[in-house]
Residue frames as a rotation matrix with the C-alpha (Angstrom) as fourth column:
MET 1
0.232 0.689 -0.686 24.89
-0.504 0.689 0.521 44.51
0.832 0.224 0.507 -52.96
ARG 2
-0.367 -0.471 -0.802 27.01
0.430 0.679 -0.595 42.98
0.825 -0.563 -0.046 -50.23
ASN 3
-0.984 0.037 0.175 25.88
-0.164 -0.577 -0.800 45.64
0.071 -0.816 0.573 -47.74
TYR 4
-0.200 0.975 -0.102 22.27
-0.895 -0.139 0.424 45.04
0.399 0.176 0.900 -48.77
ILE 5
0.206 0.234 -0.950 22.49
-0.022 0.972 0.235 41.26
0.978 -0.027 0.205 -48.01
THR 6
-0.734 -0.512 -0.446 24.20
0.451 0.123 -0.884 41.95
0.508 -0.850 0.141 -44.65
TYR 7
-0.791 0.516 0.329 21.44
-0.604 -0.746 -0.280 44.43
0.101 -0.420 0.902 -43.82
LEU 8
0.114 0.885 -0.451 18.77
-0.691 0.397 0.604 41.80
0.714 0.243 0.657 -44.63
PHE 9
-0.131 -0.242 -0.962 20.44
0.393 0.878 -0.274 39.23
0.910 -0.414 -0.020 -42.34
TYR 10
-0.964 -0.244 -0.103 20.60
0.201 -0.420 -0.885 41.71
0.173 -0.874 0.455 -39.48
ALA 11
-0.531 0.835 0.143 17.01
-0.821 -0.549 0.155 42.77
0.208 -0.035 0.977 -40.05
ALA 12
0.204 0.580 -0.788 15.76
-0.311 0.802 0.509 39.13
0.928 0.141 0.345 -40.15
GLY 13
-0.420 -0.426 -0.801 17.69
0.573 0.560 -0.598 38.31
0.704 -0.710 0.009 -36.97
LEU 14
-0.985 0.074 0.155 16.38
-0.160 -0.729 -0.665 41.37
0.064 -0.680 0.730 -35.20
SER 15
-0.203 0.977 -0.060 12.77
-0.880 -0.155 0.449 40.67
0.430 0.144 0.891 -36.20
ALA 16
0.127 0.211 -0.969 13.08
0.122 0.966 0.226 37.03
0.984 -0.147 0.097 -35.04
ALA 17
-0.766 -0.455 -0.453 14.48
0.498 0.025 -0.867 38.19
0.406 -0.890 0.207 -31.69
VAL 18
-0.809 0.533 0.246 11.65
-0.585 -0.769 -0.258 40.73
0.052 -0.353 0.934 -31.31
ALA 19
0.045 0.875 -0.483 9.08
-0.661 0.388 0.642 38.05
0.749 0.290 0.595 -32.20
LEU 20
0.051 -0.090 -0.995 10.50
0.422 0.905 -0.060 35.58
0.905 -0.417 0.084 -29.60
LEU 21
-0.798 -0.477 0.369 10.99
-0.071 -0.535 -0.842 38.17
0.599 -0.698 0.393 -26.89
PRO 22
-0.115 0.798 0.592 7.38
-0.919 -0.311 0.240 38.12
0.376 -0.517 0.769 -25.53
SER 23
0.652 0.381 -0.655 7.44
-0.204 0.921 0.332 34.32
0.730 -0.083 0.678 -25.19
CYS 24
-0.321 -0.853 -0.411 10.48
0.309 0.315 -0.897 34.52
0.895 -0.415 0.163 -22.93
ASN 25
-0.604 0.113 0.789 8.54
-0.645 -0.651 -0.400 36.36
0.469 -0.750 0.466 -20.24
LYS 26
0.495 0.869 -0.004 6.13
-0.726 0.417 0.547 33.45
0.477 -0.268 0.837 -19.64
GLN 27
-0.299 -0.504 0.810 6.93
-0.853 0.522 0.010 30.86
-0.428 -0.688 -0.586 -17.02
LEU 28
-0.392 0.116 -0.912 7.04
-0.601 0.718 0.350 27.37
0.696 0.686 -0.212 -18.50
ASP 29
0.234 0.519 0.822 4.69
-0.924 0.383 0.021 24.93
-0.304 -0.764 0.569 -16.81
LEU 30
-0.481 -0.606 -0.634 6.49
-0.774 0.633 -0.018 21.61
0.412 0.482 -0.773 -17.00
LEU 31
-0.702 0.275 0.657 4.08
-0.348 0.673 -0.653 19.58
-0.622 -0.687 -0.377 -14.85
PRO 32
-0.933 0.357 0.049 1.84
0.240 0.514 0.823 17.17
0.269 0.780 -0.565 -16.75
LYS 33
-0.587 0.795 0.152 -1.82
-0.809 -0.581 -0.084 18.14
0.021 -0.172 0.985 -17.07
ASP 34
0.230 0.749 -0.621 -3.08
-0.738 0.550 0.390 14.61
0.634 0.369 0.680 -17.70
ALA 35
0.288 -0.177 -0.941 -1.39
0.436 0.899 -0.035 12.65
0.853 -0.400 0.336 -14.88
LEU 36
0.999 0.002 -0.044 -0.49
0.042 -0.324 0.945 12.98
-0.012 -0.946 -0.324 -11.24
SER 37
0.221 -0.974 0.046 3.00
0.206 0.001 -0.979 14.17
0.953 0.226 0.200 -10.50
GLU 38
-0.085 -0.308 -0.948 4.92
0.932 0.312 -0.185 14.27
0.352 -0.899 0.260 -7.21
PRO 39
-0.951 -0.309 0.004 5.02
0.283 -0.876 -0.391 18.07
0.124 -0.370 0.921 -6.84
THR 40
-0.532 0.817 0.224 1.23
-0.642 -0.561 0.523 18.30
0.552 0.134 0.823 -7.23
PHE 41
0.325 0.653 -0.684 0.29
-0.017 0.728 0.686 15.25
0.945 -0.211 0.248 -5.16
PHE 42
-0.089 -0.258 -0.962 0.42
0.891 0.411 -0.193 14.34
0.446 -0.874 0.193 -1.44
LYS 43
-0.706 -0.122 0.698 -1.04
-0.007 -0.984 -0.180 17.73
0.708 -0.132 0.693 -0.50
ASN 44
-0.299 0.709 0.639 -4.21
-0.934 -0.355 -0.043 16.78
0.197 -0.609 0.768 1.45
ALA 45
-0.420 0.194 0.887 -6.15
-0.489 0.775 -0.401 13.91
-0.765 -0.602 -0.230 2.98
SER 46
0.697 0.704 -0.138 -7.99
-0.456 0.286 -0.843 13.28
-0.554 0.650 0.520 -0.26
ASP 47
0.330 -0.677 -0.658 -4.68
-0.830 0.123 -0.544 12.61
0.449 0.725 -0.521 -2.03
LEU 48
-0.656 -0.583 0.480 -3.60
-0.748 0.587 -0.310 10.19
-0.101 -0.562 -0.821 0.68
GLU 49
0.009 0.770 0.639 -6.92
-0.398 0.589 -0.704 8.37
-0.917 -0.248 0.311 0.51
LEU 50
0.773 0.285 -0.567 -6.78
-0.615 0.121 -0.779 8.10
-0.153 0.951 0.269 -3.29
TYR 51
-0.134 -0.900 -0.415 -3.29
-0.878 0.302 -0.372 6.64
0.460 0.314 -0.830 -3.17
CYS 52
-0.676 -0.129 0.726 -4.27
-0.603 0.664 -0.443 4.09
-0.424 -0.737 -0.526 -0.51
ASN 53
0.333 0.937 0.106 -7.33
-0.657 0.311 -0.686 2.93
-0.676 0.158 0.719 -2.45
GLN 54
0.208 -0.279 -0.938 -5.19
-0.912 0.290 -0.289 1.25
0.352 0.916 -0.194 -5.13
PHE 55
-0.748 -0.662 0.044 -4.18
-0.623 0.678 -0.389 -1.54
0.228 -0.319 -0.920 -2.75
TYR 56
-0.230 0.729 0.645 -7.65
-0.718 0.320 -0.618 -2.81
-0.657 -0.605 0.450 -1.84
GLN 57
0.535 0.461 -0.708 -7.97
-0.833 0.426 -0.352 -4.76
0.140 0.778 0.612 -5.08
TYR 58
-0.280 -0.746 -0.604 -5.25
-0.535 0.643 -0.547 -7.17
0.797 0.170 -0.580 -3.85
LEU 59
-0.465 0.185 0.866 -7.17
-0.822 0.272 -0.500 -8.32
-0.328 -0.944 0.025 -0.78
PRO 60
-0.986 0.146 -0.083 -8.44
0.104 0.918 0.382 -11.88
0.132 0.368 -0.920 -1.01
VAL 61
-0.373 0.926 0.056 -12.16
-0.927 -0.374 0.006 -12.19
0.027 -0.050 0.998 -1.64
GLN 62
-0.311 0.381 0.871 -14.58
-0.263 0.846 -0.464 -14.99
-0.913 -0.373 -0.163 -1.01
GLN 63
-0.992 -0.018 0.125 -15.39
0.106 0.418 0.902 -17.17
-0.068 0.908 -0.413 -3.99
THR 64
-0.457 0.882 -0.116 -18.83
-0.877 -0.468 -0.106 -16.41
-0.148 0.054 0.988 -5.44
GLU 65
0.113 0.470 -0.876 -19.41
-0.532 0.773 0.346 -20.06
0.839 0.427 0.337 -6.32
LEU 66
0.238 0.035 0.971 -20.22
-0.968 0.088 0.235 -21.65
-0.077 -0.995 0.055 -3.00
GLU 67
0.859 0.216 0.463 -20.07
-0.239 0.971 -0.010 -25.21
-0.452 -0.102 0.886 -4.29
LYS 68
0.641 -0.622 -0.450 -16.78
-0.617 -0.070 -0.784 -24.87
0.456 0.780 -0.429 -6.13
ASN 69
-0.392 -0.905 0.164 -14.63
-0.799 0.247 -0.548 -26.42
0.456 -0.346 -0.820 -3.42
SER 70
-0.019 0.416 0.909 -17.04
-0.752 0.593 -0.287 -29.17
-0.658 -0.689 0.302 -2.39
ASP 71
-0.910 -0.275 0.310 -17.63
-0.056 0.822 0.566 -32.63
-0.411 0.498 -0.764 -3.81
ASN 72
-0.022 0.992 0.122 -21.19
0.253 0.123 -0.960 -31.72
-0.967 0.009 -0.254 -4.85
GLN 73
0.914 0.323 -0.245 -20.17
-0.096 -0.414 -0.905 -30.26
-0.394 0.851 -0.348 -8.15
VAL 74
0.155 -0.864 0.479 -17.44
0.919 0.304 0.252 -30.81
-0.364 0.401 0.841 -10.71
PRO 75
0.035 -0.163 -0.986 -15.79
0.028 -0.986 0.164 -27.48
-0.999 -0.033 -0.030 -11.54
ILE 76
0.937 0.343 -0.061 -16.13
-0.022 -0.117 -0.993 -26.17
-0.348 0.932 -0.103 -15.06
ASN 77
0.537 -0.828 -0.162 -12.40
-0.552 -0.200 -0.810 -25.52
0.638 0.524 -0.564 -15.38
PRO 78
0.769 -0.267 -0.581 -10.10
0.510 0.804 0.306 -28.19
0.385 -0.531 0.755 -13.97
ASP 79
0.821 -0.550 -0.154 -7.38
-0.204 -0.534 0.821 -27.18
-0.533 -0.642 -0.550 -11.57
PRO 80
0.708 -0.552 -0.440 -4.23
-0.551 -0.043 -0.834 -26.74
0.441 0.833 -0.335 -13.67
PHE 81
-0.266 -0.867 0.423 -1.91
-0.961 0.202 -0.190 -28.20
0.079 -0.456 -0.886 -11.01
LEU 82
-0.100 0.296 0.950 -4.02
-0.484 0.820 -0.306 -31.32
-0.870 -0.490 0.061 -10.37
SER 83
0.836 0.475 0.276 -4.59
0.017 0.481 -0.877 -31.97
-0.549 0.737 0.394 -14.06
SER 84
0.054 -0.946 0.318 -0.86
0.654 0.275 0.705 -31.69
-0.754 0.170 0.634 -14.91
LEU 85
0.543 0.164 0.823 -1.46
0.781 -0.458 -0.424 -28.55
0.308 0.873 -0.377 -17.03
TYR 86
0.931 -0.208 -0.300 0.56
-0.006 -0.830 0.558 -26.24
-0.365 -0.518 -0.774 -14.77
VAL 87
0.468 -0.816 0.340 3.75
0.699 0.105 -0.708 -24.96
0.541 0.569 0.619 -16.39
VAL 88
0.270 -0.477 -0.836 6.46
0.727 -0.468 0.502 -23.27
-0.631 -0.744 0.221 -14.31
PRO 89
0.987 0.156 0.044 6.92
0.146 -0.736 -0.661 -19.83
-0.070 0.659 -0.749 -15.87
VAL 90
0.267 -0.936 0.229 10.27
0.836 0.107 -0.539 -18.94
0.480 0.335 0.811 -17.39
THR 91
-0.757 -0.449 0.476 10.08
0.181 -0.843 -0.507 -15.42
0.629 -0.298 0.718 -15.97
GLY 92
-0.105 0.742 0.662 8.06
-0.680 -0.539 0.496 -13.84
0.725 -0.398 0.562 -13.20
GLY 93
-0.209 0.101 -0.973 6.53
0.395 0.919 0.010 -16.50
0.895 -0.382 -0.232 -11.03
GLY 94
0.704 0.615 -0.354 5.51
0.586 -0.222 0.779 -13.95
0.401 -0.757 -0.517 -8.44
TRP 95
-0.109 -0.825 -0.554 8.87
0.927 -0.286 0.243 -12.24
-0.359 -0.487 0.796 -7.91
ASN 96
-0.036 0.251 0.967 7.29
0.620 -0.753 0.219 -8.86
0.784 0.608 -0.129 -8.43
TRP 97
-0.488 -0.328 -0.809 8.11
0.864 -0.314 -0.394 -5.90
-0.124 -0.891 0.436 -6.20
SER 98
-0.619 0.235 0.749 5.87
0.300 -0.811 0.502 -3.24
0.726 0.535 0.432 -7.72
ASN 99
0.501 0.866 -0.001 3.29
0.298 -0.172 0.939 -3.29
0.813 -0.470 -0.344 -4.88
ILE 100
0.436 -0.431 -0.790 5.96
0.877 0.007 0.480 -3.12
-0.201 -0.902 0.381 -2.17
ARG 101
-0.678 -0.689 0.258 7.63
0.731 -0.668 0.139 -0.29
0.076 0.283 0.956 -4.04
SER 102
-0.169 0.703 0.691 4.31
0.231 -0.653 0.721 1.57
0.958 0.281 -0.053 -4.25
CYS 103
0.745 0.410 -0.525 3.90
0.564 0.033 0.825 1.18
0.356 -0.911 -0.207 -0.49
ASN 104
0.003 -0.846 -0.532 7.43
0.931 -0.193 0.311 2.44
-0.366 -0.496 0.787 0.16
TYR 105
-0.598 -0.141 0.789 6.88
0.581 -0.754 0.306 5.34
0.552 0.641 0.533 -2.23
PHE 106
0.404 0.845 0.351 3.87
0.225 -0.464 0.857 6.44
0.887 -0.267 -0.377 -0.18
LEU 107
0.755 -0.085 -0.650 5.65
0.655 0.130 0.744 5.99
0.021 -0.988 0.153 3.14
GLN 108
-0.361 -0.932 -0.034 8.50
0.926 -0.363 0.105 8.22
-0.110 0.007 0.994 1.96
ARG 109
-0.838 -0.005 0.546 6.12
0.286 -0.856 0.431 11.07
0.465 0.517 0.719 1.03
TYR 110
0.011 0.989 -0.150 2.88
0.762 0.089 0.642 10.97
0.648 -0.122 -0.752 3.08
LEU 111
0.015 -0.031 -0.999 4.10
0.901 -0.432 0.027 13.48
-0.433 -0.901 0.022 5.69
ARG 112
-0.915 -0.343 0.212 4.09
0.403 -0.778 0.481 16.20
0.000 0.526 0.851 3.02
ALA 113
-0.179 0.945 0.272 0.32
0.613 -0.109 0.782 16.42
0.769 0.307 -0.560 3.20
GLN 114
-0.803 -0.009 0.595 -1.09
-0.330 -0.825 -0.458 19.36
0.495 -0.564 0.660 5.10
VAL 115
0.362 0.878 -0.314 -3.20
-0.144 0.385 0.911 17.26
0.921 -0.285 0.266 7.49
PRO 116
0.499 -0.160 0.852 -3.09
-0.867 -0.073 0.494 16.51
-0.017 -0.984 -0.175 11.22
LEU 117
-0.547 -0.834 -0.076 -0.56
-0.830 0.552 -0.079 13.84
0.108 0.020 -0.994 12.18
SER 118
-0.402 0.461 0.791 -3.34
-0.292 0.754 -0.588 11.46
-0.868 -0.467 -0.168 13.29
THR 119
0.707 0.667 -0.235 -4.89
-0.396 0.099 -0.913 11.61
-0.586 0.738 0.334 9.81
ALA 120
0.251 -0.702 -0.666 -1.56
-0.922 0.036 -0.386 11.08
0.295 0.711 -0.638 8.10
ASN 121
-0.706 -0.544 0.453 -0.77
-0.679 0.701 -0.218 8.15
-0.199 -0.461 -0.865 10.40
LYS 122
0.165 0.840 0.517 -4.15
-0.383 0.537 -0.751 6.59
-0.909 -0.074 0.411 9.61
TYR 123
0.866 0.135 -0.481 -3.29
-0.499 0.165 -0.851 6.41
-0.035 0.977 0.210 5.93
ALA 124
-0.151 -0.973 -0.176 0.27
-0.911 0.206 -0.357 5.32
0.383 0.107 -0.917 6.70
ALA 125
-0.415 0.094 0.905 -1.21
-0.593 0.727 -0.348 2.52
-0.690 -0.680 -0.246 8.83
GLU 126
0.715 0.697 0.055 -3.29
-0.365 0.439 -0.821 1.38
-0.597 0.567 0.568 5.85
VAL 127
0.627 -0.528 -0.573 -0.25
-0.648 0.054 -0.759 1.29
0.432 0.847 -0.309 3.62
ARG 128
-0.436 -0.822 0.366 1.91
-0.893 0.344 -0.290 -0.43
0.113 -0.453 -0.884 6.22
PHE 129
0.134 0.565 0.814 -0.81
-0.471 0.759 -0.449 -3.08
-0.872 -0.324 0.368 6.59
PHE 130
0.950 0.253 -0.186 -0.66
-0.269 0.352 -0.897 -3.69
-0.161 0.901 0.402 2.83
ARG 131
0.181 -0.951 -0.249 3.14
-0.851 -0.025 -0.525 -3.72
0.493 0.307 -0.814 2.84
ALA 132
-0.441 -0.281 0.852 3.03
-0.771 0.606 -0.198 -6.36
-0.460 -0.744 -0.484 5.56
PHE 133
0.520 0.738 0.430 0.46
-0.306 0.631 -0.713 -8.32
-0.797 0.239 0.554 3.54
PHE 134
0.839 -0.240 -0.488 2.57
-0.484 0.082 -0.871 -8.20
0.249 0.967 -0.047 0.36
TYR 135
-0.237 -0.967 0.099 5.71
-0.914 0.187 -0.361 -9.26
0.330 -0.176 -0.927 2.25
TRP 136
-0.151 0.256 0.955 3.82
-0.598 0.746 -0.295 -12.12
-0.787 -0.615 0.040 3.92
GLN 137
0.877 0.479 0.026 2.79
-0.255 0.512 -0.820 -13.34
-0.407 0.713 0.571 0.47
MET 138
0.477 -0.776 -0.413 6.41
-0.678 -0.026 -0.734 -13.12
0.559 0.631 -0.538 -0.75
VAL 139
-0.438 -0.655 0.616 7.76
-0.897 0.359 -0.256 -14.95
-0.054 -0.665 -0.745 2.30
LYS 140
0.263 0.639 0.723 5.07
-0.492 0.733 -0.469 -17.59
-0.830 -0.233 0.507 1.99
GLN 141
0.975 0.171 -0.142 6.01
-0.198 0.382 -0.902 -18.22
-0.101 0.908 0.407 -1.62
PHE 142
0.582 -0.803 -0.123 9.79
-0.157 0.038 -0.987 -17.80
0.798 0.594 -0.104 -1.60
GLY 143
0.486 -0.421 -0.765 10.99
0.852 0.425 0.307 -18.08
0.195 -0.801 0.565 2.01
ASP 144
-0.050 -0.552 -0.832 13.77
0.596 -0.685 0.419 -15.56
-0.801 -0.475 0.364 2.62
VAL 145
0.488 0.188 0.852 13.36
0.805 -0.474 -0.357 -12.37
0.337 0.860 -0.383 0.61
PRO 146
-0.677 -0.727 0.111 15.19
0.631 -0.651 -0.422 -9.05
0.380 -0.216 0.900 0.74
TRP 147
0.270 0.718 -0.641 13.63
0.887 -0.444 -0.124 -6.46
-0.374 -0.535 -0.757 3.02
ILE 148
-0.669 -0.384 0.636 13.40
0.636 -0.739 0.223 -3.17
0.384 0.553 0.739 1.12
SER 149
0.040 0.707 -0.706 11.92
0.914 -0.311 -0.260 -0.23
-0.403 -0.635 -0.659 3.04
THR 150
-0.313 -0.102 -0.944 12.65
-0.182 -0.969 0.164 2.57
-0.932 0.223 0.285 0.56
ASP 151
0.808 0.582 0.091 11.24
0.018 0.129 -0.991 3.15
-0.589 0.803 0.094 -2.90
LEU 152
-0.082 -0.877 0.473 13.71
0.637 0.319 0.702 2.09
-0.766 0.359 0.533 -5.53
THR 153
0.669 0.172 -0.724 14.80
-0.363 -0.774 -0.519 4.47
-0.649 0.609 -0.455 -8.27
ASP 154
0.927 -0.335 -0.165 17.06
-0.062 0.298 -0.953 4.23
0.369 0.894 0.256 -11.30
THR 155
0.128 -0.952 0.279 20.09
-0.628 -0.296 -0.720 4.91
0.768 -0.083 -0.635 -9.12
SER 156
0.152 -0.025 0.988 19.43
-0.953 0.263 0.154 2.32
-0.264 -0.964 0.016 -6.42
THR 157
0.482 0.016 -0.876 20.84
-0.562 0.772 -0.295 -0.68
0.672 0.635 0.381 -8.22
SER 158
-0.612 -0.791 0.003 23.08
-0.501 0.385 -0.775 -1.71
0.612 -0.476 -0.632 -5.34
ILE 159
-0.345 0.580 0.738 20.03
-0.829 0.181 -0.530 -2.57
-0.441 -0.795 0.418 -3.23
LEU 160
0.587 0.654 -0.478 18.80
-0.808 0.504 -0.303 -4.93
0.043 0.564 0.825 -5.94
TYR 161
0.267 -0.587 -0.764 21.91
-0.294 0.705 -0.645 -7.08
0.918 0.397 0.016 -5.66
GLU 162
-0.388 -0.364 0.846 22.00
-0.906 -0.018 -0.423 -7.42
0.170 -0.931 -0.323 -1.93
PRO 163
-0.891 0.050 -0.451 21.44
0.061 0.998 -0.009 -10.90
0.450 -0.036 -0.892 -0.43
ARG 164
0.102 0.988 -0.115 18.12
0.149 0.099 0.984 -11.99
0.984 -0.117 -0.137 0.97
THR 165
-0.306 -0.107 0.946 17.29
-0.817 -0.480 -0.319 -10.81
0.488 -0.871 0.059 4.45
PRO 166
-0.977 -0.063 -0.201 16.94
0.042 0.878 -0.477 -13.57
0.207 -0.475 -0.856 7.09
HIS 167
-0.316 0.938 -0.141 13.37
0.462 0.281 0.841 -14.80
0.829 0.201 -0.522 7.58
LYS 168
-0.001 0.306 -0.952 13.17
0.998 -0.062 -0.021 -13.70
-0.065 -0.950 -0.305 11.23
GLN 169
-0.751 -0.337 -0.568 14.22
0.344 -0.934 0.100 -10.11
-0.564 -0.121 0.817 10.38
VAL 170
-0.855 0.505 0.117 11.66
-0.062 -0.323 0.945 -9.85
0.515 0.800 0.307 7.55
MET 171
-0.079 0.914 -0.397 8.88
0.610 0.360 0.706 -11.20
0.789 -0.186 -0.586 9.72
ASP 172
-0.278 -0.074 -0.958 9.86
0.886 -0.406 -0.226 -8.91
-0.372 -0.911 0.178 12.60
SER 173
-0.965 -0.095 -0.244 9.50
-0.006 -0.923 0.384 -6.00
-0.261 0.372 0.891 10.18
VAL 174
-0.552 0.831 -0.072 6.14
0.142 0.179 0.974 -7.35
0.822 0.527 -0.217 9.04
LEU 175
0.006 0.522 -0.853 5.05
0.959 0.239 0.153 -7.54
0.284 -0.819 -0.499 12.67
ALA 176
-0.664 -0.301 -0.685 6.22
0.527 -0.838 -0.142 -3.95
-0.531 -0.455 0.715 13.24
ASP 177
-0.926 0.374 0.045 4.09
-0.186 -0.559 0.808 -2.83
0.327 0.740 0.587 10.29
MET 178
-0.199 0.906 -0.374 1.08
0.446 0.423 0.789 -4.69
0.873 -0.010 -0.488 11.67
ILE 179
-0.187 0.105 -0.977 1.52
0.968 -0.152 -0.202 -3.22
-0.170 -0.983 -0.073 15.18
PHE 180
-0.931 -0.157 -0.331 1.72
0.109 -0.981 0.160 0.28
-0.350 0.113 0.930 13.64
ALA 181
-0.696 0.718 -0.004 -1.47
-0.084 -0.076 0.994 -0.45
0.713 0.692 0.113 11.69
VAL 182
-0.042 0.680 -0.732 -3.33
0.829 0.432 0.354 -1.72
0.557 -0.593 -0.582 14.81
ASN 183
-0.348 -0.179 -0.920 -2.24
0.839 -0.496 -0.221 1.32
-0.417 -0.849 0.323 16.82
ASN 184
-0.827 -0.115 -0.550 -3.13
-0.039 -0.965 0.259 3.95
-0.561 0.236 0.794 14.21
LEU 185
-0.746 0.665 0.043 -6.21
0.148 0.102 0.984 2.65
0.649 0.740 -0.175 12.38
PRO 186
-0.491 0.624 0.608 -9.52
-0.851 -0.492 -0.183 3.81
0.185 -0.608 0.772 13.87
ASP 187
-0.909 0.304 0.286 -11.61
0.127 0.855 -0.503 1.29
-0.397 -0.421 -0.816 15.76
LEU 188
-0.774 0.631 0.051 -14.71
-0.036 -0.125 0.991 0.68
0.632 0.766 0.120 13.67
ASN 189
-0.138 0.734 -0.665 -16.76
0.898 0.376 0.229 0.03
0.419 -0.565 -0.711 16.81
GLU 190
-0.233 -0.001 -0.972 -16.07
0.708 -0.686 -0.169 3.58
-0.667 -0.728 0.161 18.00
VAL 191
-0.992 -0.121 -0.033 -16.60
0.061 -0.692 0.719 5.37
-0.110 0.711 0.694 14.67
GLU 192
-0.285 0.948 -0.140 -20.05
-0.083 -0.170 -0.982 6.88
-0.955 -0.268 0.127 14.34
């Protein structure tokens, strides 16, 4: 009886190994099918353009109500600051680095695309314009802010605790981004 039970265990183990053997020959595809991932993105000009498009929603737009800021009409919603309804937030308050991190993320990876350097620089110029715009907003609101030119990861905690960068150095970096954008964006008057 003991030999019979041992034989059954060996047979079960062998049949399980034989059943799993064909699945071991397949290569596992670990990249997500429903989202963009770094190994599958930044391959062509279309990828660069798609990434850049996310920043256009942050550009200031003209108010649709032309009379809102004049004395011809009383606004429907009172200004919260003027009507003493403004409350200073406990957290947040504009100290958000996600847009700047997204710009830095692009600038670390855009050269992977299989495109001419002039095309890659055009999209890098767009992103550097937006990074300059986001930094200008931060400096306008907070004064001195830290200048971060790399995308932060889970292991880059030391950068988060560095002191603020002097105002002149931040604005010089903003100016360098704007000069790069001016030099590498196409002139709309020359584009057909």
